[in-house]
C-alpha positions as CSV (number, residue, x, y, z in Angstrom):
1,X,35.1,163.6,-29.6
2,X,37.2,164.5,-32.7
3,X,37.5,168.1,-33.8
4,X,37.2,168.6,-37.5
5,X,38.7,171.9,-38.6
6,X,36.7,172.0,-41.9
7,X,33.4,172.0,-40.0
8,X,34.7,174.5,-37.5
9,X,35.6,177.0,-40.2
10,X,32.3,176.8,-42.0
11,X,30.2,176.9,-38.8
12,X,32.1,179.8,-37.3
13,X,31.8,181.8,-40.5
14,X,28.0,181.8,-40.3
15,X,28.1,182.6,-36.5
16,X,30.6,185.4,-36.8
17,X,28.8,186.9,-39.8
18,X,25.7,187.2,-37.7
19,X,27.6,188.9,-34.9
20,X,29.3,191.5,-37.1
21,X,26.7,192.1,-39.8
22,X,23.5,191.2,-38.1
23,X,21.0,188.3,-38.7
24,X,18.5,190.5,-40.5
25,X,20.9,191.2,-43.4
26,X,22.0,187.6,-43.9
27,X,21.6,186.2,-47.4
28,X,19.4,183.1,-47.6
29,X,21.4,180.3,-49.4
30,X,25.0,179.2,-49.6
31,X,25.9,178.5,-53.2
32,X,29.6,178.0,-52.9
33,X,32.3,177.8,-50.2
34,X,36.0,177.5,-49.7
35,X,38.0,177.3,-46.5
36,X,41.7,177.1,-45.7
37,X,44.9,179.0,-45.3
38,X,45.6,182.2,-47.2
39,X,48.9,181.6,-49.1
40,X,49.0,184.8,-51.2
41,X,47.0,187.7,-52.6
42,X,47.0,188.4,-56.3
43,X,45.4,191.7,-56.9
44,X,41.8,191.2,-55.6
45,X,42.1,187.4,-55.7
46,X,42.7,185.3,-52.6
47,X,44.7,182.2,-53.2
48,X,44.1,179.6,-50.4
49,X,45.3,176.1,-49.6
50,X,42.0,174.4,-49.3
51,X,41.0,172.4,-46.2
52,X,39.1,170.1,-48.6
53,X,42.2,168.9,-50.4
54,X,45.6,167.4,-49.5
55,X,48.5,169.8,-48.8
56,X,49.9,169.0,-52.3
57,X,46.6,169.8,-54.0
58,X,46.1,172.7,-56.3
59,X,45.3,176.0,-54.4
60,X,41.8,177.5,-54.7
61,X,41.4,181.1,-56.1
62,X,38.6,183.2,-54.5
63,X,37.8,186.2,-56.6
64,X,36.7,189.3,-54.6
65,X,35.3,192.6,-55.7
66,X,34.1,195.9,-54.3
67,X,30.9,194.3,-53.0
68,X,32.8,191.6,-50.9
69,X,32.4,191.8,-47.2
70,X,35.4,191.1,-45.0
71,X,35.6,190.2,-41.3
72,X,38.9,189.8,-39.4
73,X,38.8,188.5,-35.8
74,X,35.1,189.2,-35.5
75,X,35.4,192.8,-36.7
76,X,34.6,194.4,-40.1
77,X,37.8,194.5,-42.2
78,X,39.1,194.9,-45.8
79,X,41.2,193.0,-48.3
80,X,44.2,195.2,-47.5
81,X,44.2,193.9,-43.9
82,X,44.5,190.2,-44.9
83,X,48.0,188.6,-44.8
84,X,49.5,185.3,-45.7
85,X,49.0,182.5,-43.1
86,X,45.6,183.6,-42.0
87,X,42.8,181.0,-41.8
88,X,39.8,182.1,-43.7
89,X,36.4,180.9,-45.0
90,X,34.8,182.4,-48.1
91,X,31.1,181.7,-48.7
92,X,29.0,183.0,-51.6
93,X,25.4,183.5,-50.8
94,X,22.4,184.0,-53.1
95,X,19.9,186.6,-52.0
96,X,16.2,186.5,-52.5
97,X,16.7,188.9,-55.3
98,X,19.2,186.5,-56.8
99,X,22.1,188.9,-56.5
100,X,25.1,186.9,-55.1
101,X,27.2,188.2,-52.3
102,X,30.7,187.0,-51.2
103,X,31.7,187.2,-47.5
104,X,35.1,186.4,-46.2
105,X,35.8,185.6,-42.6
106,X,39.5,185.7,-41.7
107,X,41.5,185.0,-38.5
108,X,44.9,186.2,-37.5
109,X,47.4,183.4,-37.3
110,X,46.5,181.1,-34.4
111,X,46.5,177.7,-32.8
112,X,43.1,176.2,-33.2
113,X,41.5,173.1,-31.7
114,X,39.3,171.6,-29.1
115,X,40.3,171.6,-25.4
116,X,41.2,168.1,-24.2
117,X,42.8,169.1,-20.9
118,X,43.3,172.3,-18.8
119,X,46.5,172.3,-16.6
120,X,46.8,175.6,-14.7
121,X,47.6,178.2,-17.3
122,X,48.1,175.7,-20.1
123,X,45.5,174.4,-22.5
124,X,45.9,171.1,-24.3
125,X,44.3,171.2,-27.8
126,X,43.5,168.6,-30.4
127,X,43.2,169.7,-34.0
128,X,42.2,167.4,-36.9
129,X,42.2,168.4,-40.6
130,X,39.8,166.4,-42.7
131,X,41.2,163.0,-43.4
132,X,44.3,163.4,-41.2
133,X,45.5,162.3,-37.8
134,X,44.9,164.6,-34.8
135,X,47.6,167.0,-33.8
136,X,48.1,167.8,-30.1
137,X,49.0,171.4,-29.2
138,X,49.7,173.2,-25.9
139,X,48.7,176.9,-25.5
140,X,49.8,179.0,-22.5
141,X,47.9,182.0,-21.3
142,X,48.1,184.4,-18.4
143,X,46.2,187.2,-16.6
144,X,46.8,189.6,-19.4
145,X,45.3,187.3,-22.1
146,X,42.0,188.6,-23.5
147,X,39.5,185.8,-23.6
148,X,36.3,186.2,-25.6
149,X,33.5,183.7,-25.8
150,X,31.6,183.7,-29.1
151,X,28.1,182.3,-29.4
152,X,27.1,178.9,-30.7
153,X,23.9,178.0,-32.5
154,X,22.2,177.3,-29.2
155,X,22.6,180.9,-28.0
156,X,19.7,183.3,-28.1
157,X,22.0,186.4,-27.8
158,X,24.6,186.9,-30.6
159,X,27.0,189.0,-28.7
160,X,30.6,188.2,-27.8
161,X,31.2,187.9,-24.0
162,X,34.4,188.7,-22.1
163,X,35.3,185.8,-19.8
164,X,38.3,184.6,-17.8
165,X,40.5,181.5,-17.6
166,X,38.2,180.1,-15.0
167,X,35.5,179.8,-17.6
168,X,37.5,177.4,-19.8
169,X,36.2,173.9,-20.1
170,X,37.1,170.7,-21.8
171,X,35.6,170.2,-25.3
172,X,35.4,174.0,-25.9
173,X,36.7,175.1,-29.3
174,X,39.6,177.6,-29.1
175,X,41.5,180.0,-31.4
176,X,44.7,181.2,-29.6
177,X,46.6,184.2,-31.0
178,X,49.5,184.4,-31.7
179,X,50.4,180.8,-32.5
180,X,53.7,181.1,-30.6
181,X,54.5,182.3,-27.1
182,X,52.0,183.3,-24.5
183,X,48.5,183.8,-26.0
184,X,47.4,187.4,-26.2
185,X,43.9,186.6,-27.3
186,X,41.7,183.5,-26.9
187,X,38.4,183.1,-28.8
188,X,36.3,180.3,-27.4
189,X,33.1,178.5,-28.2
190,X,30.9,176.4,-26.0
191,X,31.5,172.6,-25.7
192,X,29.7,170.8,-28.6
193,X,28.5,167.9,-26.6
194,X,25.1,168.1,-25.0
195,X,26.2,166.8,-21.7
196,X,29.0,169.4,-21.6
197,X,26.5,172.1,-22.4
198,X,24.4,170.9,-19.4
199,X,27.5,171.1,-17.2
200,X,28.1,174.7,-18.4
201,X,24.5,175.7,-17.3
202,X,25.2,174.3,-13.9
203,X,28.4,176.4,-13.8
204,X,26.6,179.6,-14.7
205,X,28.1,180.1,-18.1
206,X,24.8,180.5,-19.8
């Protein structure tokens, strides 16, 4: 199964927003979206290299204001805490009262991909940008690595869960921080395949 990073960013934006802000306050309709790597900040504007375009394409400018909501690594944040190199997704929603709201979900620099193999304390990841060939990555973790499982659309509960390396499975989505050296944090999501999800239930992960 190929991992598409564009779909990952958009899907996790909505999930993480529901965790940190709460389902009841979510706007009703997406009217615009942008996802990619933050390359610089100009005043209140975020300049990102879009995941929708080739690497030599024109950057996308996301205009923020005092009403913009920011999340960083699942926690409420601010524009001042964002730095170059972060992955982020910016979605503008329309509310029922037609007042638009912009929400930005950012992640500290990380290696991101889908687990293809687990070999002891090493995780083999596959990452695919839209329209590009997969990139294989290896992430190393140890007993001090903080591992947090975030919910998927199938979950009833919307709360992050602390887990261990024994809970890692092939086909899980992973964000490993920092991108170099031993991972200090792993954010993981359930396998996307139905049969993998069934295996997880048998293993007691649900």
